[in-house]
C-alpha positions in Angstrom: 1.8 29.6 1.3 -1.5 28.2 1.9 -4.9 30.0 1.1 -6.4 28.7 4.0 -4.9 26.9 7.1 -7.7 25.9 9.9 -6.4 25.6 13.6 -8.0 23.8 15.7 -8.3 20.4 18.3 -10.4 17.4 16.6 -12.8 15.7 19.3 -14.2 12.9 20.2 -18.0 13.5 20.3 -21.3 11.9 21.7 -24.1 13.4 19.9 -27.8 12.7 21.1 -30.7 13.5 19.5 -34.3 12.1 20.2 -33.8 9.2 17.4 -30.7 8.1 18.2 -27.0 8.3 20.0 -24.2 8.4 17.5 -20.1 8.4 18.8 -17.9 10.1 16.1 -15.2 12.3 15.4 -15.7 16.4 15.7 -14.8 19.9 16.4 -14.7 22.8 14.4 -11.5 22.1 12.5 -13.2 18.2 11.6 -16.3 19.7 9.8 -14.4 22.6 8.5 -11.5 20.4 6.9 -14.1 17.8 5.2 -16.2 20.5 4.0 -13.7 22.2 2.4 -12.2 19.1 1.1 -15.3 18.3 -0.8 -14.6 21.2 -2.7 -12.3 21.4 -6.2 -8.7 22.1 -5.4 -9.0 25.8 -6.4 -8.5 26.9 -2.7 -5.2 25.2 -1.1 -5.7 24.1 2.3 -4.3 22.5 5.5 -5.1 21.8 8.9 -3.2 22.1 12.2 -4.3 20.1 15.4 -3.6 18.6 18.9 -4.9 15.2 20.0 -3.9 12.3 22.6 -1.0 10.6 20.5 -2.8 7.2 21.2 -6.2 8.2 19.6 -5.0 9.4 16.3 -7.4 7.2 14.1 -9.7 10.6 12.9 -6.2 11.9 11.7 -5.2 9.1 9.5 -8.8 8.9 7.9 -8.6 12.7 7.1 -5.1 12.1 5.9 -6.5 9.1 3.6 -9.3 11.5 2.7 -6.7 13.6 0.7 -6.6 16.7 3.7 -3.0 17.6 4.5 -2.9 17.5 8.4 0.0 18.6 11.2 -0.5 16.8 14.4 0.8 18.0 17.6 0.5 15.9 20.8 -1.6 16.8 23.5 -1.9 15.3 26.7 -5.9 14.6 26.2 -8.2 14.7 23.0 -11.2 17.0 23.6 -14.4 15.0 24.8 -17.7 16.8 24.1 -21.2 15.3 24.8 -24.0 17.1 22.6 -27.5 16.6 23.6 -29.9 17.9 21.2 -33.9 18.2 21.7 -36.4 18.7 19.1 -35.2 21.9 18.2 -31.7 21.4 16.9 -30.8 25.1 17.4 -30.7 24.0 21.1 -28.3 21.5 22.8 -26.8 20.6 26.2 -22.9 20.1 26.2 -20.6 18.5 28.7 -16.8 18.4 28.2 -15.3 15.0 29.5 -11.8 15.9 28.9 -9.7 19.4 27.2 -6.6 19.2 25.1 -3.6 21.5 25.7 -3.9 25.1 24.2 -2.2 26.1 20.7 1.1 28.0 21.4 2.8 30.2 18.9 6.1 27.6 19.1 3.8 25.3 17.2 2.7 27.7 14.8 5.9 30.0 13.8 6.7 28.1 10.6 3.1 28.4 9.2 2.5 30.3 6.7 -1.1 31.0 5.3 -3.5 34.0 3.3 -6.3 33.3 6.2 -5.8 31.1 9.4 -9.5 30.0 10.6 -9.1 29.6 14.2 -11.4 26.8 15.4 -12.0 27.0 18.8 -14.0 24.9 21.4 -12.5 26.2 24.8 -12.0 29.9 25.6 -8.2 29.3 26.3 -7.6 27.0 23.1 -5.9 30.4 21.7 -4.5 33.3 23.7 -4.8 36.9 22.3 -0.9 36.8 21.6 -1.3 33.6 19.4 -3.9 35.8 17.4 -2.1 38.8 17.3 1.1 36.5 16.2 -1.0 34.9 13.2 -2.3 38.5 12.2 0.9 39.6 11.5 1.3 37.2 8.4 -2.5 36.6 7.4 -6.0 37.3 7.8 -7.6 35.8 10.9 -10.8 34.3 10.9 -12.7 33.3 14.0 -15.8 31.2 14.8 -16.7 32.9 18.2 -18.4 29.9 19.7 -15.4 28.2 22.0 -14.6 31.6 23.1 -17.8 31.6 24.9 -17.5 28.2 26.7 -16.5 28.0 30.2 -16.2 24.3 31.6 -17.2 24.0 35.7 -17.5 20.2 36.6 -17.9 19.0 32.7 -20.9 21.3 32.2 -20.4 24.1 29.6 -21.5 27.6 30.7 -22.2 30.4 28.3 -20.0 33.2 29.2 -19.2 36.6 27.8 -15.5 36.7 26.4 -13.1 39.2 28.7 -10.4 39.2 26.0 -12.5 39.8 23.1 -11.6 43.2 22.6 -7.9 42.4 22.5 -8.6 39.5 20.0 -11.2 41.3 17.7 -8.9 43.8 17.1 -6.6 41.4 15.2 -9.3 39.4 13.4 -10.5 40.0 9.9 -13.7 37.7 9.6 -16.0 36.9 12.5 -18.8 34.5 12.7 -21.6 34.5 15.5 -24.7 33.2 15.5 -27.7 34.8 17.2 -27.5 33.8 20.8 -23.3 34.5 20.5 -24.1 37.9 19.1 -26.1 38.8 22.1 -23.6 37.4 24.6 -21.0 39.3 23.1 -22.5 42.7 22.3 -25.8 42.7 24.6 -27.8 43.8 21.7 -30.7 42.0 20.3 -30.9 43.6 16.7 -28.5 42.1 14.3 -27.5 45.2 12.5 -26.6 47.3 15.6 -24.6 44.2 16.6 -22.8 43.9 13.5 -21.8 47.7 13.6 -20.5 47.2 17.1 -18.4 44.3 16.3 -17.0 46.0 13.4 -16.3 49.0 15.5 -14.2 46.9 17.5 -12.0 45.8 14.6 -13.2 42.9 12.6 -13.3 43.4 8.8 -16.4 41.3 7.8 -18.9 40.1 10.4 -21.0 37.1 9.6 -24.3 36.9 11.9 -26.3 33.1 11.1 -30.0 33.6 11.9 -30.9 29.8 11.3 -34.0 29.5 9.2 -33.9 33.4 8.9 -30.7 33.1 7.1 -27.5 35.2 7.7 -26.9 38.8 7.7 -22.9 39.8 6.0 -21.7 43.4 7.1 -19.0 44.5 5.2 -17.7 48.1 4.3 -20.5 49.9 5.8 -22.9 47.5 3.7 -25.5 44.7 4.8 -25.7 41.7 2.5 -29.0 39.7 3.4 -28.4 35.9 2.9 -31.5 33.2 2.4 -31.6 30.4 4.2 -32.5 27.2 2.2 -35.1 24.7 3.8 -33.7 21.2 4.0 -35.9 18.5 3.2 -35.1 17.1 7.0 -33.2 18.0 10.0 -31.1 15.5 11.3 -27.9 17.0 12.8 -26.8 20.6 12.8 -23.4 19.4 14.4 -20.8 21.1 12.3 -23.4 23.8 10.6 -21.8 26.8 11.4 -18.2 25.5 10.7 -19.6 24.0 7.3 -20.8 27.7 6.6 -17.6 29.2 7.4 -15.5 26.7 5.1 -18.0 27.6 2.3 -17.7 31.4 2.9 -13.9 31.6 3.3 -13.8 29.1 0.1 -16.0 31.9 -1.9 -14.2 34.7 -0.6 -10.7 33.7 -1.3 -11.8 33.4 -5.1 -12.8 36.9 -5.2 -16.9 35.8 -4.8 -18.9 38.8 -3.6 -20.2 38.7 0.2 -23.4 37.5 -1.4 -22.5 35.2 -3.5 -19.8 33.7 -0.7 -23.0 33.9 1.8 -25.7 31.8 -0.4 -22.9 29.5 -1.2 -22.5 28.6 2.6 -26.0 28.8 3.4 -26.7 26.0 0.5 -23.3 24.0 2.2 -25.5 24.0 5.4 -28.5 22.8 4.4 -27.1 19.4 2.8 -24.8 19.4 5.8 -28.2 19.2 7.9 -29.7 16.5 6.3 -27.3 14.0 7.6 -24.9 13.0 10.5 -21.0 13.8 10.1 -19.5 16.2 8.1 -20.3 17.6 5.0 -19.8 15.0 1.7 -21.5 16.3 -1.1 -20.2 18.0 -4.3 -20.1 21.3 -5.5 -22.7 20.8 -8.1 -25.3 19.9 -5.2 -24.7 23.1 -3.3 -24.8 25.2 -6.7 -28.5 23.0 -7.5 -29.9 24.1 -4.2 -28.9 28.2 -4.9 -30.8 27.7 -8.2 
């Protein structure tokens, strides 16, 4: 029994910013796993992923870093192109290859207190898979992948037709401001959080960029500040880093405020460099002070 099991595809990414173009592995599960692996092992963790068996170098590197990974074969590895302008909160995406969705058969022997689903595309996790996992643990979802539809390689934002079916079995849900508006039709974060909660989500986390984040738990709102970075280098994986920090602290009994501040500080560090979070818990605590 693990504390957290993250399930999601590791991707091939092409990241284009005004200053440089970088090729690297990525995906929600990649950034989440590396972030949590940098923290003390007070929370046990494993990763379940799927890739083309001929392209498993990123998984081997994760194992060498001490991350426990279960690898399922897939016909393809997900291949994303992310193009950022001067504003790192805005990006254009193309999907050059898709991997196979996850199945109940792949997950029937997994045991964890929390299952963090790293959805990258709308069909990665069916409502049946989410319902199955919710029977044995708490399901955590970062909504981004559910709102991406691929047409001719281009990624289009869509509302999520199966959201009510999935969210009734979801304990933690993280959305950013744009995703919040897409799934609720509301612009005001507090109203949106209450609506999402009414759909069955216990803890609603809304990230608001430089405005910080808002957490709604037990009819209470918690406002979390953002910590300004020294330099904004690469926003890819920031939301996944936030989720890792938040769940890591919540599973140790931290309050929503404590967990949110810790997660926000991890994000600030992540923003300052390419690649996944690579610092220590002492660095995070220093920023919080």
